[in-house]
C-alpha positions as CSV (number, residue, x, y, z in Angstrom):
1,M,117.8,137.6,160.4
2,K,116.3,139.1,157.7
3,Y,112.6,137.3,157.9
4,E,110.8,137.0,161.0
5,A,108.3,134.4,159.1
6,V,108.0,132.1,156.4
7,I,104.8,131.6,154.7
8,F,103.9,128.9,153.3
9,D,102.1,127.4,149.8
10,L,100.5,124.5,150.4
11,D,100.2,121.7,147.3
12,G,103.3,121.9,145.6
13,V,105.6,123.3,148.6
14,I,104.3,121.5,151.9
15,C,103.3,118.5,149.8
16,F,101.7,116.9,147.0
17,T,97.9,116.3,145.9
18,D,97.9,117.3,142.1
19,H,97.5,113.7,141.6
20,Y,94.2,113.6,143.7
21,H,93.1,116.8,141.6
22,Y,93.6,115.6,138.6
23,L,91.7,112.6,139.3
24,A,88.6,114.4,140.5
25,W,89.0,117.0,137.4
26,K,89.2,113.8,135.2
27,A,86.4,112.3,136.5
28,L,84.1,115.4,136.0
29,A,85.3,116.3,132.4
30,D,84.7,112.6,131.3
31,S,81.3,112.7,132.6
32,L,81.1,116.0,130.5
33,N,82.3,114.2,127.8
34,T,85.0,117.1,127.5
35,P,89.0,116.5,126.5
36,F,91.0,116.8,130.0
37,D,94.6,115.8,130.5
38,E,97.6,116.2,132.7
39,S,98.9,119.3,130.6
40,K,95.8,121.1,131.4
41,N,95.7,119.9,135.0
42,D,98.8,122.0,135.2
43,R,97.3,125.4,134.2
44,L,95.4,125.0,137.8
45,R,98.3,125.4,140.0
46,G,97.3,127.9,142.8
47,V,93.7,129.3,140.5
48,S,90.9,129.0,142.4
49,R,88.2,126.4,142.0
50,M,85.4,128.3,139.9
51,D,88.2,129.7,137.8
52,S,89.6,125.9,137.4
53,L,86.1,124.8,136.4
54,E,86.4,127.8,133.3
55,I,89.7,126.0,132.6
56,V,88.2,122.4,132.5
57,L,85.2,123.6,130.2
58,E,87.4,125.3,127.3
59,E,86.7,122.8,124.9
60,Y,83.1,121.7,126.4
61,Q,80.3,121.5,123.5
62,G,77.6,120.3,125.7
63,P,74.2,122.5,126.2
64,A,75.2,125.6,127.8
65,L,75.2,125.9,131.6
66,S,74.0,128.1,134.3
67,Q,75.9,129.3,137.0
68,E,73.9,127.3,139.4
69,E,75.0,124.3,137.3
70,K,78.7,125.1,137.2
71,V,78.7,126.0,141.3
72,A,77.4,122.4,141.6
73,L,79.8,120.8,139.2
74,A,82.5,122.7,141.3
75,T,81.2,121.0,144.3
76,K,80.7,117.9,142.4
77,K,84.4,118.2,141.9
78,N,85.4,118.8,145.1
79,D,83.8,116.0,147.0
80,L,85.6,113.5,144.3
81,Y,88.6,115.4,145.5
82,R,88.0,115.5,149.4
83,T,87.0,111.4,148.8
84,Y,90.6,110.8,147.6
85,L,92.0,113.2,150.2
86,Q,90.8,110.9,152.8
87,S,93.4,108.4,152.2
88,M,96.6,110.7,153.0
89,S,97.9,110.4,156.3
90,P,101.5,112.1,158.0
91,A,103.5,109.1,155.6
92,D,102.7,111.8,153.3
93,L,104.7,114.6,154.5
94,S,108.6,114.2,153.2
95,D,111.1,113.9,155.9
96,E,112.9,116.6,154.3
97,V,109.8,118.8,154.7
98,R,109.4,118.0,158.2
99,S,112.8,118.5,159.2
100,T,112.8,121.6,157.9
101,L,109.9,122.8,159.4
102,N,111.1,121.9,162.6
103,A,114.8,123.7,162.1
104,L,112.9,126.7,161.1
105,R,110.7,127.2,164.1
106,A,113.6,126.2,166.2
107,K,115.4,129.3,164.6
108,G,112.6,131.8,166.1
109,L,110.8,131.8,162.8
110,K,107.2,132.3,162.9
111,L,105.4,129.9,159.8
112,A,102.1,130.1,157.8
113,I,99.9,128.5,155.4
114,G,99.0,130.8,152.1
115,S,97.1,128.7,149.9
116,S,94.0,129.1,148.0
117,S,92.4,125.5,148.8
118,K,89.1,126.0,150.8
119,N,90.9,122.1,151.7
120,T,93.5,123.6,153.9
121,P,92.3,122.7,157.4
122,L,91.7,119.3,155.9
123,I,94.6,118.6,153.9
124,L,97.1,119.6,157.6
125,E,94.7,117.7,159.5
126,R,95.6,114.1,157.3
127,L,99.4,115.4,157.3
128,G,99.9,115.4,160.8
129,L,100.0,119.1,160.9
130,G,96.7,120.2,162.7
131,G,97.6,123.1,164.7
132,F,101.4,123.2,164.0
133,F,101.1,126.7,162.0
134,D,101.2,130.2,163.4
135,A,98.4,131.3,160.9
136,V,96.4,129.9,158.1
137,S,95.1,131.6,155.4
138,D,93.5,129.7,153.1
139,G,90.5,129.8,150.3
140,N,88.0,130.0,153.6
141,N,89.0,133.3,154.5
142,I,89.8,135.0,151.1
143,T,87.9,136.5,148.3
144,R,90.6,136.9,145.2
145,S,92.8,134.4,144.4
146,K,96.3,134.1,143.3
147,P,98.2,136.4,141.5
148,D,96.1,138.4,144.0
149,P,98.1,138.8,146.8
150,Q,95.4,138.6,149.6
151,V,95.7,135.5,150.6
152,F,100.0,136.5,151.5
153,T,98.9,139.7,152.9
154,M,96.2,138.2,155.1
155,A,98.6,135.8,156.4
156,A,101.0,138.3,157.1
157,E,98.3,140.4,159.3
158,M,97.6,137.6,161.2
159,L,101.3,137.2,162.3
160,N,101.5,141.0,163.1
161,L,104.3,141.3,160.5
162,A,104.6,143.6,157.4
163,P,105.4,142.1,154.2
164,E,109.0,142.6,153.9
165,K,110.0,140.6,157.3
166,C,107.9,137.6,155.5
167,L,109.2,135.2,152.8
168,V,106.6,133.4,151.3
169,V,107.7,129.9,149.4
170,E,105.6,129.0,146.1
171,D,106.3,126.5,143.2
172,A,103.6,128.4,140.4
173,E,104.2,131.7,138.9
174,A,100.7,133.0,139.7
175,G,101.9,132.4,143.6
176,I,105.2,134.5,142.5
177,Q,103.0,136.8,141.3
178,A,101.0,137.3,144.4
179,A,104.5,137.3,146.5
180,C,105.4,140.4,144.4
181,A,102.3,142.3,143.9
182,G,102.2,142.0,148.0
183,K,105.6,142.9,147.7
184,F,106.9,139.6,149.8
185,D,110.2,138.3,148.8
186,S,110.0,135.0,147.4
187,A,111.4,131.4,147.3
188,G,110.3,128.8,144.4
189,L,110.5,125.4,144.0
190,G,109.4,123.6,140.9
191,P,108.4,125.5,138.3
192,A,108.6,128.6,140.1
193,S,112.2,128.2,140.4
194,Q,112.5,128.9,136.9
195,Y,110.6,132.2,137.2
196,E,112.7,135.4,136.6
197,K,109.9,137.0,138.9
198,T,111.6,134.7,142.1
199,T,114.1,136.3,144.5
200,Y,115.5,133.3,145.4
201,P,115.3,130.0,143.5
202,M,115.9,127.1,144.9
203,K,116.3,123.1,144.1
204,T,115.1,121.6,147.3
205,F,112.8,122.3,150.1
206,A,115.9,122.3,152.5
207,D,117.4,124.9,150.9
208,L,115.3,127.2,153.0
209,L,117.6,127.1,155.8
210,S,120.0,128.8,153.8
211,V,117.6,130.9,152.2
212,T,116.3,132.3,155.8
213,D,119.8,132.3,157.3
214,G,121.2,135.1,154.4
215,T,123.8,132.7,152.8
216,K,123.7,132.1,148.9
217,I,122.1,128.9,148.0
């Protein structure tokens, strides 16, 4: 096989928490009387919490906010989001994702997470995947968010593998850009499948079995 490991983004790839993010950001935006809709929410994919807040505040017309106030707002949003996440369970992990992950492991591939989210441990636990992955690189151990490649390079380092031995799986353009910057090949789902820099556009998560076998999709 060309690859020895697969590094997965979490949200939009392993699971879908967009709606929970949307509800939390929407509640925060409403409290600030600033417009927020799902199209703006889509722009937050793969973006750090503080950078996401700046996008949310683009149309804010209230009193100037200090950095301390912005940090407090980001914390408030995350508290709301974590409350919503408590409703997640292993039932939120699709049969396709579960069976594909098990098949990839059976092929001898190492599996890792590369996510900008600081809530990665909680999400994995709620999905029943706590301790499943060989390495987890997330918002708790990085200082630069995608499109910087740090989250993926750190995952590869945890696996003791060079980037060319790892395949990154992403759903966002920023994630594909990060993979490219780190010299990783990439497999794209959703919006990332239409991105010109994606190495392997995929229609389904199970297509990873063909990609890692080196066969055409």
